[in-house]
Rosetta silent file (secondary structure, phi, psi, omega in degrees, C-alpha in Angstrom):
SEQUENCE: MEIYGTTMTYNALRKGRVSIPGQIYLLTAVTWDRTPWCQDFRLGREVAGVLHGVAVAYPGLSLAWVVMPDHMHWLVQLPDGVSLERLMQIFKGRSARALNVAGLRTGPVWQPGFHDRALRKDEDLLAAARYLLANPLRRGLVQRVGDYPLWDAIWI
SCORE:     score description
SCORE:     0.000 S_00000001
   1 L     0.000  136.505  179.315   84.217  106.704   95.235 S_00000001
   2 E  -103.899  119.347  178.421   86.087  103.478   94.384 S_00000001
   3 E  -125.446  113.366  179.131   89.247  102.826   96.369 S_00000001
   4 L    44.457   42.379  175.201   91.056   99.569   95.695 S_00000001
   5 L    87.051   -5.486 -178.798   87.865   97.750   94.892 S_00000001
   6 E  -115.575  129.687  177.107   85.963   98.921   97.921 S_00000001
   7 E   -75.682  124.633 -177.499   83.255  101.578   97.792 S_00000001
   8 L  -138.032  153.733  173.400   84.030  104.187  100.417 S_00000001
   9 L   -99.961  164.844 -178.811   82.910  107.696  101.066 S_00000001
  10 H   -60.611  -39.236  178.561   85.300  110.578  101.703 S_00000001
  11 H   -64.620  -31.720  177.292   84.147  110.764  105.287 S_00000001
  12 H   -68.429  -30.705  178.782   84.888  107.110  105.875 S_00000001
  13 H   -66.170  -35.799 -175.969   88.475  107.738  104.774 S_00000001
  14 H   -82.927  -15.853 -177.984   88.772  110.526  107.391 S_00000001
  15 L   -59.435  123.329  177.257   87.256  108.482  110.261 S_00000001
  16 L    78.632    4.532  179.409   89.860  107.990  112.975 S_00000001
  17 L   -70.632  130.424  177.454   92.532  109.977  111.141 S_00000001
  18 L  -131.852  132.066  178.803   95.084  111.571  113.425 S_00000001
  19 L  -100.710  107.952 -177.668   97.941  113.791  112.426 S_00000001
  20 L  -111.956  115.907  178.176  100.883  113.258  114.808 S_00000001
  21 L   -56.031  136.605 -179.469  104.012  115.315  114.259 S_00000001
  22 L    86.070  -10.708  177.445  107.059  113.102  113.846 S_00000001
  23 L   -73.942  142.173  175.511  104.886  110.074  112.973 S_00000001
  24 E   -96.208  131.098 -177.397  105.775  108.219  109.751 S_00000001
  25 E  -125.351  146.122  168.196  102.857  107.670  107.350 S_00000001
  26 E  -103.067  116.898 -178.814  102.426  105.844  104.083 S_00000001
  27 E  -107.550  140.562  177.503  100.077  107.989  101.997 S_00000001
  28 E  -133.696  132.460  174.044   98.251  106.965   98.863 S_00000001
  29 E  -126.711  143.611 -176.594   96.224  109.169   96.467 S_00000001
  30 E  -112.923  137.688  179.530   94.338  107.900   93.433 S_00000001
  31 E   -65.030  158.772  179.397   93.820  109.704   90.130 S_00000001
  32 H   -59.119  124.845 -179.680   90.336  110.823   89.094 S_00000001
  33 H    56.501   24.788 -178.603   88.374  107.804   87.938 S_00000001
  34 H    57.227   29.803 -177.683   91.604  105.803   88.100 S_00000001
  35 L   -74.663  131.244 -178.742   92.664  107.351   84.813 S_00000001
  36 L   -81.675   63.254  179.464   96.358  106.576   84.179 S_00000001
  37 H   -55.246  -43.179 -172.232   97.426  110.201   83.579 S_00000001
  38 H   -80.069    6.773  170.464  100.990  109.510   84.746 S_00000001
  39 H   -67.745  -29.850  173.596  101.452  106.806   82.147 S_00000001
  40 L   -76.567  119.130 -172.816  102.425  109.823   80.069 S_00000001
  41 H   -58.741  -35.153 -179.302  105.992  110.516   81.262 S_00000001
  42 H   -62.308  -42.034  179.029  105.534  114.310   80.976 S_00000001
  43 H   -67.919  -45.080  178.229  102.601  114.253   83.357 S_00000001
  44 H   -58.774  -37.612  177.577  104.432  111.926   85.732 S_00000001
  45 H   -67.304  -38.481  177.215  107.446  114.273   85.794 S_00000001
  46 H   -64.357  -42.985  175.584  105.218  117.191   86.669 S_00000001
  47 H   -64.134  -41.692  177.883  103.743  115.270   89.632 S_00000001
  48 H   -62.477  -37.504  178.657  107.246  114.167   90.687 S_00000001
  49 H   -64.513  -37.382  177.590  108.386  117.776   90.540 S_00000001
  50 H   -66.925  -43.430  178.615  105.589  118.812   92.891 S_00000001
  51 H   -57.567  -47.135  177.012  106.557  116.024   95.348 S_00000001
  52 H   -57.909  -43.163  177.922  110.114  117.266   95.219 S_00000001
  53 H   -62.309  -44.048  179.182  109.006  120.919   95.776 S_00000001
  54 H   -66.003  -38.305  177.914  106.908  119.978   98.788 S_00000001
  55 H   -63.431  -40.497  177.046  109.801  118.015  100.212 S_00000001
  56 H   -63.000  -41.234 -178.612  112.098  121.020   99.791 S_00000001
  57 H   -66.821  -26.157 -179.104  109.554  123.241  101.522 S_00000001
  58 L  -127.722   80.159 -178.464  109.349  120.847  104.516 S_00000001
  59 L   -56.380  134.837 -179.952  112.869  119.472  105.124 S_00000001
  60 L    85.347    2.038  178.213  112.841  115.943  106.596 S_00000001
  61 L   -73.751  -58.005 -168.348  109.285  115.303  105.398 S_00000001
  62 E   -87.260  124.120  179.421  109.697  113.100  102.413 S_00000001
  63 E   -99.764  -45.589  179.803  111.309  109.669  102.887 S_00000001
  64 E  -162.491  151.186  177.559  110.248  107.959   99.674 S_00000001
  65 E  -154.317  153.861  173.194  107.712  108.270   96.925 S_00000001
  66 E  -141.570  134.434  175.213  106.617  106.610   93.702 S_00000001
  67 E  -104.577  116.453  179.137  104.282  107.999   91.059 S_00000001
  68 L   -99.211  167.314 -177.493  102.343  105.223   89.337 S_00000001
  69 L   -55.590  -36.727 -174.975  100.176  105.663   86.253 S_00000001
  70 L  -125.113   13.530  176.333   96.948  105.940   88.248 S_00000001
  71 E  -168.226  174.370  176.195   98.040  106.643   91.855 S_00000001
  72 E  -140.707  148.529  173.296  100.955  107.685   94.027 S_00000001
  73 E  -116.388  142.261 -179.539  102.541  106.429   97.271 S_00000001
  74 E  -145.182  123.065  178.497  104.435  108.720   99.575 S_00000001
  75 E   -98.679  115.700 -174.672  106.283  107.760  102.758 S_00000001
  76 E  -129.774  155.540  169.851  106.537  110.881  104.958 S_00000001
  77 E  -112.914  112.417 -173.137  107.522  111.916  108.479 S_00000001
  78 L   -65.659  127.350  178.263  104.930  114.539  109.373 S_00000001
  79 L   -81.538  167.830  176.350  106.447  117.842  110.433 S_00000001
  80 L   -65.400  142.481  172.823  105.165  120.074  113.188 S_00000001
  81 L    80.547    6.455  179.513  102.327  122.349  112.223 S_00000001
  82 L  -129.587  120.881  174.969  101.150  120.366  109.134 S_00000001
  83 L   -83.708  163.208  175.806   98.222  117.952  109.226 S_00000001
  84 H   -58.501  -45.001  179.676   97.888  115.010  106.867 S_00000001
  85 H   -60.213  -42.849 -177.962   94.880  116.700  105.237 S_00000001
  86 H   -65.448  -41.544  179.045   96.838  119.932  104.718 S_00000001
  87 H   -61.890  -44.076  178.219   99.838  118.098  103.324 S_00000001
  88 H   -70.937  -34.562  176.872   97.681  116.200  100.753 S_00000001
  89 H   -62.238  -43.999  174.949   95.744  119.372   99.944 S_00000001
  90 H   -56.022  -53.646 -177.455   99.055  121.065   99.134 S_00000001
  91 H   -60.748  -52.570 -177.586  100.286  118.196   97.027 S_00000001
  92 H   -63.417  -43.677 -178.773   97.038  117.642   95.090 S_00000001
  93 H   -64.019  -45.416  178.794   96.390  121.299   94.500 S_00000001
  94 H   -66.549  -40.620 -177.354   99.936  122.037   93.239 S_00000001
  95 H   -71.865  -42.446  177.148  100.121  118.925   91.094 S_00000001
  96 H   -60.523  -46.120  178.468   96.687  119.497   89.512 S_00000001
  97 H   -61.377  -43.481 -177.936   97.600  123.142   88.829 S_00000001
  98 H   -61.122  -42.214  178.977  100.952  122.129   87.329 S_00000001
  99 H   -69.873  -38.065 -178.576   99.309  119.707   84.884 S_00000001
 100 H   -73.023  -39.843 -178.646   96.552  122.130   83.960 S_00000001
 101 H   -70.064  -37.020  177.703   98.911  125.140   83.562 S_00000001
 102 L   -69.636  -10.229  178.338  101.343  123.117   81.480 S_00000001
 103 L    80.064   10.034 -176.494   98.479  122.354   79.184 S_00000001
 104 L   -84.173  -15.133 -174.016   99.043  118.674   79.679 S_00000001
 105 L  -164.797  150.384  170.200   95.660  118.014   81.226 S_00000001
 106 L  -129.737  149.126  178.559   92.461  119.893   82.091 S_00000001
 107 L    91.244 -168.823 -175.346   89.957  119.297   84.883 S_00000001
 108 L   -65.352  146.569 -179.412   90.301  117.255   88.054 S_00000001
 109 L  -111.356  -39.724 -172.769   93.450  115.127   88.452 S_00000001
 110 E  -116.693  143.730  170.675   92.900  113.382   91.893 S_00000001
 111 L   -66.434  153.772  175.237   89.981  111.709   93.516 S_00000001
 112 L   -65.544  153.913  178.918   88.835  113.328   96.783 S_00000001
 113 L    79.940  175.790  177.301   90.365  111.855   99.892 S_00000001
 114 L  -162.439  166.233  174.566   93.423  109.728  100.369 S_00000001
 115 E  -105.813  140.119  173.604   94.559  106.682  102.290 S_00000001
 116 E  -132.508  148.748  172.625   96.997  106.893  105.150 S_00000001
 117 E  -139.801  119.517  176.371   98.633  104.306  107.302 S_00000001
 118 E   -75.059  130.767  177.282  100.798  105.182  110.302 S_00000001
 119 L   -80.057  136.077  177.371  103.793  102.923  110.545 S_00000001
 120 L   -74.779  152.324 -173.876  104.293  101.340  113.973 S_00000001
 121 L   -60.251  -31.058 -176.711  107.591  102.054  115.752 S_00000001
 122 L   -84.361   -3.726 -179.732  108.632   98.407  115.420 S_00000001
 123 L   -77.732  142.425  179.929  108.089   98.293  111.662 S_00000001
 124 L   -76.399  108.610 -176.738  111.211   98.302  109.522 S_00000001
 125 H   -59.433  -43.367  179.195  111.178  101.673  107.748 S_00000001
 126 H   -63.543  -36.184  178.816  113.587  100.585  105.025 S_00000001
 127 H   -68.563  -38.537  178.339  111.443   97.523  104.261 S_00000001
 128 H   -64.933  -40.358  176.391  108.353   99.720  103.971 S_00000001
 129 H   -65.616  -41.665 -179.937  110.266  102.030  101.524 S_00000001
 130 H   -63.219  -41.449 -179.853  111.461   99.029   99.465 S_00000001
 131 H   -58.984  -47.523 -178.723  107.884   97.716   99.325 S_00000001
 132 H   -62.279  -47.845 -178.214  106.639  101.107   98.080 S_00000001
 133 H   -70.615  -18.034  178.197  109.426  101.473   95.482 S_00000001
 134 L   -86.050   -0.054 -178.118  108.874   97.935   94.188 S_00000001
 135 H   -56.367  -45.540  177.774  105.308   98.803   93.203 S_00000001
 136 H   -61.362  -32.713  177.487  106.211   99.353   89.493 S_00000001
 137 H   -67.297  -48.864 -178.859  107.918   95.933   89.420 S_00000001
 138 H   -63.569  -34.109 -178.935  104.884   94.187   90.986 S_00000001
 139 L   -81.277   -0.882  177.175  102.573   95.922   88.479 S_00000001
 140 L    75.267   24.122  178.200  104.787   94.670   85.597 S_00000001
 141 L   -82.561  -22.273  179.813  105.786   98.159   84.380 S_00000001
 142 L  -147.592  164.187  176.400  109.520   97.318   84.528 S_00000001
 143 L   -87.618  -29.583  178.538  111.864   94.354   84.914 S_00000001
 144 L  -130.524  143.030 -179.509  114.051   96.061   87.546 S_00000001
 145 H   -56.404  -41.024 -179.241  113.071   98.629   90.147 S_00000001
 146 H   -65.160  -14.076  178.962  115.858  100.985   89.019 S_00000001
 147 H   -79.883  -18.360  179.200  114.406  101.113   85.523 S_00000001
 148 L   -79.152  128.501 -173.507  111.270  102.995   86.691 S_00000001
 149 L   -86.149  -15.687 -169.933  111.939  106.754   86.479 S_00000001
 150 L  -103.410   67.786  178.300  109.250  108.164   88.735 S_00000001
 151 E  -156.572  167.670  174.618  110.444  107.578   92.251 S_00000001
 152 E  -159.713  155.543  175.923  112.831  108.869   94.929 S_00000001
 153 E  -153.918  145.838 -179.309  114.061  107.847   98.303 S_00000001
 154 L   -67.067  -19.220 -178.413  116.401  109.465  100.876 S_00000001
 155 L   -80.727  -10.186 -173.298  118.460  106.272  101.015 S_00000001
 156 L  -107.532    0.000    0.000  119.541  106.408   97.434 S_00000001
């Protein structure tokens, strides 16, 4: 599996992973073979709808997210009773099913595994969210952050 230019196994991604309720995490999932499915706005909206649905199911969970053409970033505060693995299993399963059921795509959507980074207590949460949301700007997809349609944040 290729993750950001480094060959890793799924087990290597899980090594040292701890799910701490109340902890804030930055999660990243990559599409199957880095295929830019969400470059198609309809597919991106389906994925965004699943992120919104998961956030509604777990109030206080979702702080910010952005759906990029070939990956997604999600800033979450992990609720009680849900592990990082379970949260990503829910998201990936529902979003893949949504794309397949809508007839917009068939087959796998996401690569196995995901990347997570726990934010330290002294890190500026708003700065982390701004960095996440500026991803489309850094990738040259838009001229202004507000022009990119596939994102959300609790502060806006």
